[in-house]
C-alpha positions as semicolon CSV with decimal commas, in nm:
position;residue;x (nm);y (nm);z (nm)
1;M;1,354;10,661;-1,960
2;S;1,398;10,779;-1,600
3;F;1,709;10,703;-1,396
4;P;1,529;10,475;-1,143
5;K;1,372;10,269;-1,427
6;I;1,716;10,210;-1,573
7;F;1,829;10,073;-1,239
8;V;1,530;9,836;-1,223
9;L;1,605;9,696;-1,569
10;F;1,973;9,669;-1,477
11;F;1,889;9,478;-1,159
12;V;1,646;9,236;-1,327
13;G;1,886;9,173;-1,612
14;S;2,169;9,099;-1,371
15;L;1,958;8,833;-1,199
16;S;1,894;8,641;-1,518
17;W;2,261;8,653;-1,617
18;I;2,426;8,565;-1,288
19;S;2,181;8,291;-1,186
20;A;2,309;8,079;-1,474
21;A;2,670;8,124;-1,362
22;S;2,629;8,037;-0,996
23;Q;2,597;7,736;-0,772
24;D;2,447;7,648;-0,436
25;L;2,751;7,587;-0,220
26;A;2,616;7,558;0,134
27;N;2,487;7,206;0,075
28;N;2,847;7,079;0,060
29;I;2,905;7,154;0,429
30;P;2,891;6,853;0,666
31;I;2,653;7,014;0,917
32;S;2,563;6,697;1,103
33;K;2,914;6,653;1,245
34;R;3,115;6,940;1,386
35;P;3,494;6,904;1,445
36;V;3,636;6,825;1,790
37;M;3,970;6,918;1,946
38;T;4,124;6,849;2,286
39;A;4,289;7,087;2,532
40;T;4,596;6,971;2,720
41;A;4,656;7,023;3,092
42;L;5,001;7,186;3,128
43;E;5,248;7,126;3,406
44;N;5,456;7,428;3,303
45;N;5,353;7,765;3,164
46;P;5,468;7,846;2,809
47;E;5,674;8,162;2,769
48;I;5,447;8,423;2,610
49;D;5,682;8,581;2,356
50;G;5,527;8,481;2,022
51;D;5,785;8,208;1,949
52;V;5,576;7,891;1,929
53;L;5,804;7,668;1,725
54;N;6,095;7,688;1,972
55;D;5,892;7,653;2,293
56;A;5,927;7,306;2,445
57;V;5,593;7,336;2,625
58;W;5,402;7,380;2,298
59;Q;5,585;7,097;2,126
60;G;5,423;6,854;2,370
61;V;5,070;6,971;2,283
62;P;4,870;6,809;1,997
63;V;4,827;7,017;1,679
64;F;4,493;7,096;1,516
65;G;4,425;7,286;1,196
66;D;4,272;7,195;0,857
67;L;4,085;7,520;0,794
68;T;3,830;7,550;0,512
69;Q;3,781;7,854;0,289
70;V;3,457;8,047;0,281
71;Q;3,612;8,287;0,030
72;P;3,735;8,321;-0,235
73;N;3,705;7,946;-0,317
74;F;3,423;7,820;-0,101
75;G;3,471;7,470;0,041
76;R;3,836;7,441;-0,061
77;P;4,111;7,382;0,198
78;A;4,290;7,697;0,314
79;S;4,576;7,793;0,084
80;E;4,820;7,816;0,378
81;K;4,882;7,575;0,665
82;T;4,767;7,669;1,016
83;E;4,872;7,493;1,338
84;I;4,664;7,549;1,654
85;R;4,745;7,422;2,003
86;I;4,545;7,470;2,324
87;G;4,659;7,416;2,682
88;Y;4,554;7,529;3,029
89;T;4,667;7,547;3,389
90;T;4,469;7,605;3,707
91;E;4,483;7,979;3,642
92;T;4,515;8,041;3,267
93;F;4,380;7,934;2,927
94;Y;4,658;7,922;2,664
95;L;4,632;7,912;2,285
96;S;4,907;7,922;2,025
97;V;4,882;7,945;1,649
98;V;5,140;7,919;1,370
99;C;5,015;8,087;1,052
100;Y;5,242;7,958;0,779
101;D;5,277;8,198;0,487
102;K;5,484;8,155;0,170
103;R;5,523;8,532;0,141
104;P;5,560;8,677;0,492
105;D;5,695;8,999;0,339
106;K;5,343;9,060;0,201
107;L;5,163;9,046;0,537
108;V;4,903;9,324;0,560
109;V;4,862;9,525;0,882
110;S;4,618;9,813;0,855
111;D;4,586;9,939;1,213
112;A;4,786;9,902;1,537
113;R;4,520;10,015;1,787
114;R;4,354;9,784;2,034
115;D;4,028;9,644;1,891
116;A;4,110;9,771;1,541
117;N;3,902;9,607;1,269
118;L;4,078;9,283;1,166
119;D;3,877;9,232;0,845
120;N;4,133;9,421;0,638
121;T;4,448;9,263;0,777
122;D;4,620;8,926;0,810
123;A;4,469;8,802;1,134
124;F;4,375;8,506;1,353
125;I;4,051;8,521;1,552
126;F;3,878;8,262;1,770
127;I;3,553;8,240;1,964
128;L;3,490;8,053;2,292
129;D;3,141;7,934;2,382
130;T;3,225;7,887;2,750
131;Y;2,865;7,791;2,839
132;K;2,830;7,548;2,545
133;D;2,487;7,696;2,479
134;G;2,543;7,773;2,110
135;Q;2,440;8,136;2,165
136;N;2,694;8,335;2,369
137;G;3,071;8,363;2,361
138;F;3,395;8,556;2,391
139;V;3,601;8,659;2,088
140;F;3,979;8,705;2,091
141;G;4,208;8,790;1,804
142;T;4,529;8,949;1,686
143;N;4,732;9,033;1,378
144;S;5,102;8,986;1,302
145;I;5,207;9,284;1,518
146;G;5,017;9,157;1,823
147;I;4,723;9,393;1,879
148;E;4,464;9,292;2,138
149;Y;4,118;9,235;1,991
150;D;3,833;9,109;2,210
151;A;3,455;9,121;2,219
152;Q;3,143;8,964;2,364
153;V;2,883;8,785;2,151
154;D;2,525;8,711;2,252
155;N;2,237;8,571;2,051
156;E;2,492;8,453;1,791
157;G;2,579;8,816;1,714
158;Q;2,232;8,920;1,600
159;G;2,150;9,279;1,692
160;N;2,259;9,633;1,614
161;N;2,627;9,556;1,579
162;N;2,925;9,760;1,689
163;V;3,199;9,713;1,432
164;N;3,436;9,992;1,525
165;R;3,488;10,096;1,885
166;Q;3,615;10,440;1,782
167;Q;3,297;10,525;1,593
168;T;2,990;10,360;1,733
169;G;2,834;10,156;2,010
170;T;2,612;9,855;2,050
171;I;2,268;9,753;2,162
172;G;2,304;9,381;2,145
173;G;2,460;9,107;1,937
174;F;2,829;9,192;1,911
175;N;2,996;9,407;2,175
176;L;3,344;9,518;2,072
177;N;3,374;9,753;2,369
178;W;3,414;9,467;2,616
179;D;3,780;9,471;2,726
180;G;3,916;9,173;2,914
181;S;4,248;9,141;3,093
182;W;4,471;8,906;2,889
183;E;4,797;8,895;2,694
184;V;4,908;8,818;2,338
185;K;5,252;8,820;2,174
186;T;5,346;8,756;1,811
187;E;5,651;8,679;1,599
188;V;5,714;8,711;1,224
189;G;5,965;8,478;1,058
190;D;6,053;8,310;0,730
191;Y;5,776;8,056;0,798
192;G;5,505;8,324;0,831
193;W;5,388;8,444;1,171
194;S;5,284;8,300;1,506
195;A;5,095;8,416;1,815
196;E;5,053;8,310;2,177
197;F;4,747;8,398;2,385
198;A;4,733;8,383;2,766
199;I;4,381;8,442;2,901
200;P;4,333;8,427;3,281
201;L;4,033;8,211;3,368
202;R;3,908;8,493;3,592
203;T;3,867;8,705;3,276
204;L;3,614;8,456;3,140
205;R;3,273;8,346;3,257
206;F;3,230;7,973;3,213
207;Q;3,064;7,656;3,327
208;P;3,235;7,317;3,380
209;G;3,256;7,076;3,088
210;D;3,317;7,110;2,716
211;W;3,323;7,447;2,538
212;G;3,221;7,546;2,189
213;I;3,504;7,684;1,976
214;N;3,583;7,803;1,624
215;F;3,876;7,973;1,451
216;R;3,903;8,217;1,164
217;R;4,213;8,309;0,968
218;N;4,241;8,601;0,724
219;I;4,501;8,586;0,446
220;R;4,457;8,935;0,319
221;K;4,677;8,944;0,010
222;T;4,439;8,696;-0,156
223;N;4,123;8,815;0,026
224;E;4,098;8,469;0,182
225;I;3,885;8,383;0,487
226;A;3,901;8,032;0,632
227;Y;3,731;7,862;0,931
228;W;3,809;7,551;1,134
229;S;3,444;7,451;1,175
230;P;3,305;7,516;0,824
231;L;3,024;7,769;0,780
232;P;2,771;7,840;0,504
233;V;2,834;8,140;0,282
234;S;2,620;8,392;0,469
235;F;2,749;8,316;0,823
236;N;3,049;8,432;1,024
237;L;3,240;8,334;1,338
238;N;2,951;8,443;1,563
239;R;2,735;8,150;1,447
240;L;2,807;7,951;1,762
241;S;2,547;7,683;1,694
242;L;2,779;7,568;1,412
243;A;3,101;7,584;1,614
244;G;3,321;7,285;1,695
245;T;3,380;7,139;2,040
246;L;3,674;7,177;2,278
247;T;3,711;6,882;2,516
248;G;3,962;6,789;2,787
249;L;3,895;7,089;3,011
250;E;3,910;7,021;3,384
251;L;3,889;7,371;3,530
252;R;3,853;7,480;3,888
253;T;3,669;7,790;4,006
254;P;3,903;8,096;3,999
255;G;3,870;8,382;4,244
256;N;3,807;8,722;4,087
257;L;3,806;9,054;4,270
258;K;3,922;9,360;4,078
259;V;3,925;9,722;4,194
260;I;3,948;9,987;3,919
261;P;3,984;10,339;4,067
262;Y;4,029;10,661;3,870
263;V;4,134;11,019;3,935
264;L;4,048;11,306;3,703
265;G;4,125;11,673;3,666
266;Q;3,927;11,894;3,430
267;L;3,974;12,258;3,328
268;S;3,675;12,391;3,132
269;R;3,511;12,714;3,022
270;D;3,160;12,798;2,899
271;F;3,179;13,110;2,682
272;T;2,799;13,152;2,676
273;A;2,779;13,210;3,052
274;V;2,722;13,561;3,180
275;D;3,035;13,542;3,395
276;S;3,252;13,335;3,162
277;K;3,568;13,207;3,329
278;S;3,770;12,890;3,352
279;D;3,654;12,632;3,602
280;F;3,861;12,349;3,753
281;R;3,720;12,034;3,909
282;F;3,879;11,725;4,059
283;E;3,699;11,392;4,060
284;A;3,774;11,047;4,193
285;G;3,577;10,726;4,175
286;G;3,594;10,382;4,031
287;D;3,452;10,035;3,981
288;V;3,469;9,702;4,160
289;K;3,428;9,369;3,984
290;Y;3,364;9,052;4,186
291;S;3,283;8,708;4,048
292;I;3,028;8,544;4,274
293;T;3,058;8,228;4,064
294;P;3,262;8,164;3,745
295;S;2,953;8,266;3,545
296;L;2,795;8,538;3,765
297;T;2,962;8,875;3,825
298;L;2,880;9,175;4,043
299;D;2,995;9,518;3,921
300;L;2,984;9,826;4,146
301;T;3,051;10,181;4,028
302;Y;3,087;10,508;4,217
303;N;3,099;10,860;4,073
304;T;3,095;10,706;3,727
305;D;3,292;10,898;3,465
306;F;3,333;10,857;3,088
307;A;3,571;11,140;3,002
308;Q;3,785;10,917;2,777
309;V;3,494;10,824;2,546
310;E;3,491;10,978;2,199
311;V;3,218;11,237;2,136
312;D;2,914;11,157;1,921
313;E;2,931;11,191;1,546
314;Q;2,727;11,483;1,415
315;Q;2,396;11,400;1,246
316;V;2,141;11,607;1,055
317;N;1,771;11,527;1,085
318;L;1,626;11,522;0,733
319;D;1,288;11,384;0,839
320;R;1,040;11,426;1,126
321;F;1,147;11,141;1,351
322;N;1,410;11,080;1,619
323;L;1,782;11,044;1,557
324;F;1,961;10,748;1,712
325;F;2,297;10,801;1,884
326;P;2,457;10,472;1,997
327;E;2,590;10,401;2,344
328;K;2,971;10,428;2,379
329;R;3,027;10,432;2,757
330;P;3,217;10,122;2,872
331;F;3,025;10,048;3,194
332;F;2,695;10,025;3,007
333;L;2,839;9,831;2,715
334;E;2,959;9,530;2,914
335;N;2,691;9,259;2,883
336;A;2,470;9,509;2,699
337;G;2,316;9,230;2,493
338;L;2,165;9,073;2,805
339;F;1,952;9,385;2,861
340;S;1,855;9,428;2,495
341;V;1,485;9,358;2,434
342;G;1,279;9,497;2,150
343;S;1,366;9,596;1,796
344;P;1,720;9,746;1,799
345;G;1,736;10,109;1,692
346;E;1,359;10,132;1,656
347;V;1,182;10,007;1,969
348;D;1,443;9,965;2,243
349;L;1,277;9,891;2,575
350;F;1,599;9,977;2,759
351;F;1,836;10,239;2,618
352;S;2,123;10,311;2,855
353;R;2,186;10,661;2,714
354;R;1,880;10,772;2,912
355;I;2,101;10,734;3,221
356;G;2,338;11,027;3,269
357;I;2,230;11,215;2,956
358;G;1,926;11,446;2,944
359;D;1,680;11,464;2,654
360;D;1,857;11,773;2,520
361;G;2,205;11,624;2,562
362;T;2,265;11,773;2,907
363;S;2,525;11,584;3,110
364;V;2,368;11,442;3,428
365;P;2,620;11,329;3,696
366;I;2,594;10,960;3,788
367;I;2,632;10,902;4,162
368;G;2,687;10,530;4,118
369;G;2,518;10,197;4,093
370;A;2,549;9,821;4,061
371;R;2,505;9,549;3,802
372;L;2,466;9,176;3,859
373;S;2,492;8,976;3,538
374;G;2,577;8,633;3,417
375;K;2,436;8,284;3,397
376;V;2,285;8,034;3,640
377;G;2,258;7,700;3,465
378;R;2,093;7,780;3,132
379;T;1,933;8,100;3,264
380;N;2,078;8,444;3,191
381;V;2,013;8,688;3,475
382;G;2,078;9,059;3,505
383;M;2,001;9,341;3,746
384;L;2,111;9,701;3,698
385;T;2,042;9,995;3,928
386;M;2,187;10,346;3,888
387;F;2,142;10,676;4,073
388;T;2,183;11,018;3,911
389;E;2,208;11,367;4,061
390;D;1,974;11,657;3,993
391;V;2,056;11,928;3,740
392;E;1,873;12,240;3,852
393;E;1,928;12,451;3,540
394;A;1,782;12,173;3,320
395;A;1,493;12,096;3,560
396;I;1,616;11,737;3,607
397;E;1,564;11,586;3,951
398;E;1,749;11,299;4,119
399;N;1,647;10,967;3,965
400;N;1,689;10,598;4,017
401;F;1,699;10,370;3,713
402;T;1,646;9,997;3,765
403;V;1,641;9,714;3,513
404;G;1,572;9,346;3,586
405;R;1,624;9,078;3,325
406;V;1,586;8,700;3,313
407;N;1,619;8,483;3,002
408;H;1,616;8,104;3,001
409;E;1,775;7,929;2,704
410;F;1,647;7,594;2,578
411;K;1,817;7,360;2,338
412;G;1,770;7,432;1,969
413;R;1,838;7,810;1,973
414;S;1,522;7,878;2,174
415;A;1,467;8,100;2,477
416;L;1,200;8,267;2,692
417;G;1,257;8,579;2,900
418;A;1,116;8,882;3,076
419;M;1,238;9,233;3,161
420;W;1,131;9,512;3,393
421;V;1,254;9,871;3,346
422;S;1,186;10,150;3,596
423;K;1,265;10,520;3,629
424;K;1,172;10,681;3,962
425;G;1,220;11,040;4,069
426;L;1,361;11,063;4,422
427;Q;1,206;11,401;4,505
428;T;0,844;11,364;4,384
429;D;0,607;11,067;4,399
430;D;0,440;11,131;4,061
431;N;0,763;11,112;3,860
432;F;0,786;10,750;3,754
433;N;0,783;10,536;3,441
434;R;0,780;10,159;3,413
435;T;0,801;9,910;3,128
436;L;0,733;9,536;3,158
437;A;0,809;9,296;2,874
438;I;0,825;8,930;2,783
439;D;1,024;8,801;2,487
440;G;1,118;8,473;2,330
441;K;1,264;8,290;2,034
442;W;1,194;7,947;1,893
443;G;1,460;7,785;1,678
444;L;1,318;7,585;1,387
445;G;1,615;7,358;1,330
446;R;1,940;7,522;1,224
447;K;1,787;7,727;0,944
448;A;1,489;7,925;1,075
449;R;1,363;8,094;1,387
450;L;1,057;8,270;1,523
451;S;1,105;8,551;1,776
452;G;0,912;8,833;1,930
453;F;0,827;9,045;2,234
454;Y;0,531;9,205;2,406
455;A;0,563;9,511;2,631
456;R;0,351;9,757;2,826
457;S;0,444;10,090;2,980
458;A;0,289;10,283;3,269
459;D;0,341;10,627;3,424
460;A;0,160;10,889;3,628
461;K;-0,032;11,007;3,317
462;E;-0,223;10,676;3,309
463;S;-0,210;10,666;2,928
464;T;-0,417;10,405;2,742
465;D;-0,291;10,177;2,463
466;G;0,050;10,162;2,627
467;H;0,157;9,847;2,445
468;A;0,415;9,738;2,190
469;F;0,490;9,402;2,032
470;Q;0,673;9,235;1,747
471;L;0,654;8,896;1,579
472;K;0,940;8,802;1,346
473;G;1,044;8,500;1,145
474;D;1,380;8,457;0,975
475;Y;1,549;8,196;0,757
476;K;1,920;8,178;0,677
477;W;2,062;7,877;0,493
478;N;2,160;7,738;0,151
479;N;2,264;8,087;0,034
480;W;1,917;8,225;0,114
481;E;1,833;8,493;0,370
482;A;1,469;8,573;0,437
483;R;1,292;8,772;0,706
484;A;0,936;8,885;0,775
485;A;0,808;9,079;1,075
486;Y;0,519;9,278;1,212
487;T;0,576;9,548;1,476
488;E;0,313;9,755;1,656
489;V;0,357;10,046;1,898
490;G;0,044;10,173;2,072
491;Q;-0,044;10,540;2,093
492;G;0,016;10,545;2,469
493;F;0,338;10,345;2,474
494;N;0,605;10,559;2,643
495;P;0,923;10,383;2,762
496;E;1,113;10,676;2,912
497;V;1,423;10,462;2,967
498;G;1,399;10,326;2,613
499;F;1,417;10,458;2,259
500;L;1,142;10,496;1,999
501;L;1,237;10,587;1,645
502;R;0,884;10,723;1,598
503;P;0,566;10,723;1,806
504;S;0,272;10,482;1,755
505;F;0,275;10,279;1,434
506;R;0,192;9,948;1,274
507;K;0,475;9,814;1,062
508;P;0,489;9,510;0,833
509;E;0,826;9,433;0,676
510;G;0,998;9,171;0,465
511;F;1,344;9,092;0,328
512;L;1,477;8,837;0,078
513;M;1,840;8,790;-0,036
514;Y;2,030;8,527;-0,231
515;H;2,409;8,477;-0,228
516;L;2,538;8,376;-0,570
517;R;2,894;8,255;-0,626
518;P;3,029;8,205;-0,982
519;K;3,119;7,848;-1,076
520;N;3,438;7,966;-1,243
521;E;3,705;8,005;-0,972
522;D;3,902;8,233;-1,207
523;A;3,615;8,483;-1,216
524;K;3,690;8,829;-1,081
525;I;3,352;8,841;-0,906
526;L;3,342;8,683;-0,561
527;E;2,969;8,710;-0,498
528;Y;2,644;8,866;-0,615
529;R;2,377;8,945;-0,356
530;P;2,044;9,029;-0,522
531;H;1,780;9,125;-0,266
532;V;1,453;9,303;-0,212
533;S;1,303;9,450;0,107
534;Y;0,991;9,639;0,212
535;Q;0,880;9,819;0,525
536;G;0,572;10,028;0,582
537;Y;0,470;10,245;0,878
538;W;0,091;10,287;0,914
539;N;-0,091;10,482;1,182
540;F;-0,390;10,344;1,371
541;D;-0,634;10,513;1,129
542;G;-0,495;10,310;0,838
543;F;-0,290;10,599;0,694
544;L;0,049;10,510;0,540
545;E;0,308;10,745;0,694
546;T;0,614;10,583;0,536
547;G;0,655;10,313;0,272
548;F;0,993;10,193;0,152
549;L;1,050;9,930;-0,120
550;H;1,418;9,860;-0,189
551;V;1,544;9,653;-0,485
552;D;1,919;9,604;-0,505
553;N;2,215;9,391;-0,607
554;H;2,558;9,388;-0,445
555;W;2,858;9,313;-0,665
556;E;3,153;9,199;-0,453
557;F;3,484;9,146;-0,634
558;K;3,771;8,925;-0,516
559;N;4,005;9,226;-0,509
560;G;3,794;9,396;-0,237
561;L;3,598;9,627;-0,467
562;E;3,223;9,636;-0,403
563;I;2,934;9,805;-0,586
564;H;2,568;9,822;-0,484
565;T;2,315;9,919;-0,750
566;G;1,955;9,966;-0,641
567;V;1,634;10,162;-0,658
568;N;1,401;10,279;-0,379
569;F;1,028;10,336;-0,417
570;T;0,915;10,563;-0,135
571;T;0,587;10,690;0,007
572;E;0,570;10,964;0,270
573;G;0,236;11,053;0,425
574;V;0,236;11,384;0,612
575;L;-0,064;11,470;0,834
576;E;0,072;11,784;0,996
577;P;0,307;12,040;0,836
578;F;0,662;12,023;0,968
579;E;0,975;12,228;0,925
580;I;1,239;12,010;0,761
581;S;1,491;12,295;0,765
582;Q;1,483;12,650;0,889
583;G;1,225;12,833;0,679
584;V;1,137;12,526;0,468
585;T;0,805;12,359;0,553
586;V;0,663;12,036;0,415
587;A;0,286;12,059;0,361
588;P;0,042;11,778;0,447
589;G;-0,013;11,524;0,172
590;T;0,098;11,189;0,035
591;Y;0,422;11,192;-0,163
592;R;0,520;10,899;-0,384
593;H;0,863;10,894;-0,544
594;A;1,148;10,676;-0,671
595;E;1,520;10,723;-0,629
596;A;1,838;10,558;-0,749
597;A;2,081;10,419;-0,490
598;L;2,450;10,362;-0,555
599;V;2,726;10,242;-0,320
600;F;3,089;10,208;-0,427
601;F;3,389;10,125;-0,213
602;T;3,737;9,993;-0,273
603;N;3,962;9,755;-0,077
604;Q;4,010;9,912;0,267
605;S;4,331;9,718;0,330
606;K;4,505;9,932;0,066
607;P;4,691;10,251;0,167
608;V;4,421;10,457;-0,010
609;S;4,055;10,362;-0,031
610;V;3,725;10,538;-0,099
611;N;3,362;10,482;-0,003
612;I;3,081;10,660;-0,188
613;R;2,709;10,636;-0,113
614;S;2,444;10,825;-0,309
615;N;2,064;10,843;-0,320
616;T;1,910;11,065;-0,587
617;G;1,542;11,106;-0,670
618;G;1,213;11,249;-0,550
619;S;1,129;11,364;-0,198
620;F;0,825;11,542;-0,045
621;G;0,701;11,665;-0,383
622;G;1,044;11,777;-0,500
623;T;1,387;11,621;-0,537
624;R;1,675;11,533;-0,310
625;S;2,035;11,425;-0,343
626;V;2,184;11,258;-0,035
627;N;2,552;11,177;-0,076
628;T;2,836;11,056;0,145
629;A;3,199;11,031;0,037
630;T;3,482;10,897;0,253
631;L;3,852;10,898;0,173
632;R;4,069;10,669;0,388
633;L;4,446;10,699;0,407
634;R;4,685;10,460;0,578
635;A;5,062;10,471;0,624
636;G;5,182;10,135;0,754
637;D;5,019;10,021;1,075
638;K;5,056;10,348;1,267
639;F;4,875;10,624;1,076
640;N;4,507;10,607;0,979
641;A;4,286;10,887;0,856
642;A;3,929;10,908;0,726
643;F;3,778;11,223;0,575
644;T;3,401;11,212;0,529
645;Y;3,173;11,466;0,365
646;L;2,794;11,435;0,380
647;Y;2,628;11,654;0,116
648;N;2,248;11,674;0,128
649;R;2,054;11,897;-0,113
650;F;1,673;11,930;-0,118
651;D;1,469;12,117;-0,380
652;L;1,115;12,116;-0,240
653;P;0,793;12,309;-0,311
654;G;0,838;12,483;0,024
655;G;1,196;12,592;-0,052
656;D;1,550;12,472;-0,117
657;F;1,824;12,398;0,132
658;T;2,147;12,209;0,188
659;A;2,255;12,028;0,505
660;N;2,616;11,920;0,515
661;V;2,849;11,754;0,764
662;F;3,227;11,727;0,742
663;R;3,411;11,475;0,958
664;S;3,784;11,418;0,988
665;Q;3,910;11,121;1,193
666;I;4,285;11,085;1,233
667;S;4,479;10,844;1,454
668;Y;4,844;10,766;1,509
669;S;4,953;10,459;1,707
670;F;5,298;10,485;1,859
671;K;5,246;10,130;1,988
672;P;4,935;9,909;2,003
673;N;4,868;10,052;2,352
674;I;4,971;10,416;2,290
675;Y;4,769;10,626;2,047
676;L;4,668;10,980;1,955
677;Q;4,329;11,042;1,794
678;G;4,158;11,349;1,656
679;L;3,797;11,401;1,551
680;V;3,705;11,728;1,380
681;Q;3,346;11,790;1,270
682;N;3,152;12,067;1,103
683;N;2,772;12,078;1,093
684;T;2,644;12,349;0,855
685;V;2,288;12,330;0,990
686;D;2,389;12,410;1,349
687;K;2,688;12,619;1,230
688;L;2,898;12,415;1,468
689;W;3,266;12,319;1,460
690;A;3,355;12,048;1,712
691;F;3,711;11,937;1,795
692;N;3,791;11,629;2,003
693;F;4,151;11,515;2,060
694;R;4,241;11,212;2,273
695;F;4,569;11,062;2,387
696;G;4,561;10,714;2,538
697;W;4,828;10,508;2,712
698;L;4,651;10,179;2,773
699;Q;4,731;9,928;3,042
700;R;4,531;9,620;3,140
701;A;4,175;9,588;3,008
702;N;4,168;9,936;2,853
703;T;4,265;10,117;3,173
704;G;4,553;10,365;3,181
705;L;4,622;10,733;3,115
706;F;4,386;10,944;2,903
707;V;4,429;11,307;2,801
708;V;4,130;11,468;2,627
709;Y;4,079;11,815;2,477
710;N;3,742;11,938;2,348
711;H;3,680;12,271;2,176
712;N;3,351;12,382;2,015
713;L;3,279;12,687;1,798
714;L;2,927;12,809;1,723
715;D;2,868;13,039;1,427
716;G;3,239;13,125;1,421
717;G;3,266;13,213;1,791
718;P;3,385;13,006;2,088
719;L;3,114;12,799;2,257
720;N;3,300;12,594;2,520
721;N;3,618;12,398;2,575
722;S;3,765;12,151;2,822
723;F;4,097;11,988;2,901
724;I;4,084;11,659;3,092
725;I;4,349;11,430;3,238
726;K;4,227;11,097;3,368
727;Y;4,418;10,800;3,509
728;T;4,259;10,467;3,587
729;R;4,422;10,143;3,697
730;M;4,313;9,786;3,760
731;F;4,416;9,607;4,079
732;D;4,362;9,230;4,078
733;L;4,331;9,157;4,450
734;L;4,312;8,779;4,418
735;K;4,588;8,727;4,166
């Protein structure tokens, strides 16, 4: 019996066994009535030092709490008491929390950096729906040592999510790279730990009246997650339509004018140049942020620079389609979800990496630009315009990029919007590209939704069939998750300021998952997640270019261990021969195969953890083994390291080859706002070694001092290097 067939039998057998030992838990949640709490107007400001219990201001504020577990014991009250108080003044929103803990000596802190992942640590996180639209919000959080964690949420977090600011970016849904100006302090005592948050109202965008709100507490030693407004099994804090309500707010409009200048010095050398020598440049520029209304903000940028941003992670193309590299640059990440239309990572109608980065990775200087974004009533509005310089050696002329976006939200998780994207060369009249799109979503109660978009592109080539569209339906409730969609990209569709995973296709897809929790609370298993998915890419002649059927089950244990066991049935239709690796060509034909898929990872809150992913089976008439192994090491809250090795081996009729990538990520946090990070990568296909070292001394809203060193080696010899010192500071002119 073949390996994939064993996995199929294993999967089917697991369904029959675990279905008898599970229960539908989401029905126990009182959805019709969400909890309500009241904010208190303060005459005096509390002292922000982390000591809540001995602060007289807080003792006069009503206490709220009563959190409910979502894991490990769904629907049960939280195992530890939590006291939450909210107050405000004319300038600041205040929140305090006391996280009682019977064993404060066992508090887990896994990372001290700003915006470090709080999933693997004792933490308190809350979300504010300041428009009370059930769709968009601001997230704030901390752990027992007082790190600053903040993010923006749009569309209830649905999109291509950014879960680690040091590693990836975002194109909608959850934007961890948003950095507000606010303060948090914590204290650890015999009672547990406590935290105080002070968030200036000018940091938020809001409308008068009640806000939506929810709280999450992690008690890591027992893998416990609890919420104030209870949520079904498959949801998280971002599900704002199920949040509670914060009343009692009587806020006035705050003034907001911030100037954020920077200065930069860079010493670099290109060893491939004919006259190779060190070159020094000095740059200065900055941003201006002005709130026209509490919910509408104008951002201006001049001589935009992103020297402090971590370099891209190396990838190897093992197919014939485009690789996706996420956006990491802060200016483009703020309110990125507003400008996200399409199918994230596959058909992006606006992809901000097209601005300032050439098709071959060439750096294109950004002269400057402006962004207007926010909300007018229930309508989201956005306008972005950027100007870039010419790069003569890369044959890139000066360009203007403009994006206009409007999206009106209706009650019931529904919306209708439109977007216009333009690229215009400033030196020639026939260098232009435009994309126009409409999009919408229709909420079918709390459980289901229909969504979609339609777009057309136009350029000087006057291509025909320049259309793209998608229609999608999804259901998420009562432990079930289901999704079906159809996407079509016409043969002439060419969004030059967007991203296409592959040109022209017709794609049906479907997904079905069920969350199963054992009835026995003493069981070691937390949850089973059996699921099946399919996606197929067909060309306009009815030829199947890619078919992918995935059958899997996830086994999540209460101790943090997780195993995924699945099988993939694949079809690859090749019309033209292509070189998959140097000297190895895949011939035209239709290739049908099966492969086993295995994922294994341990509790990442432990000092040592591992993550292994493996796909083994047939590929293009031969076999392939695609494997990734990551070892994570942690020493207290200061030192974190991750060593990843991607090993890919192909044995094909056209030849054999390996394509490997090594990645080493090391960070040391002297304090939550002072860190040293190193990223070392080796790509065996390009014979490239890349070194990136960054020192950061953060001040308000992720400004401060940054020192960056880059060094690249190609085939054993020096390629280029650079040493950069950058200082940026925020001046609040209306404070």
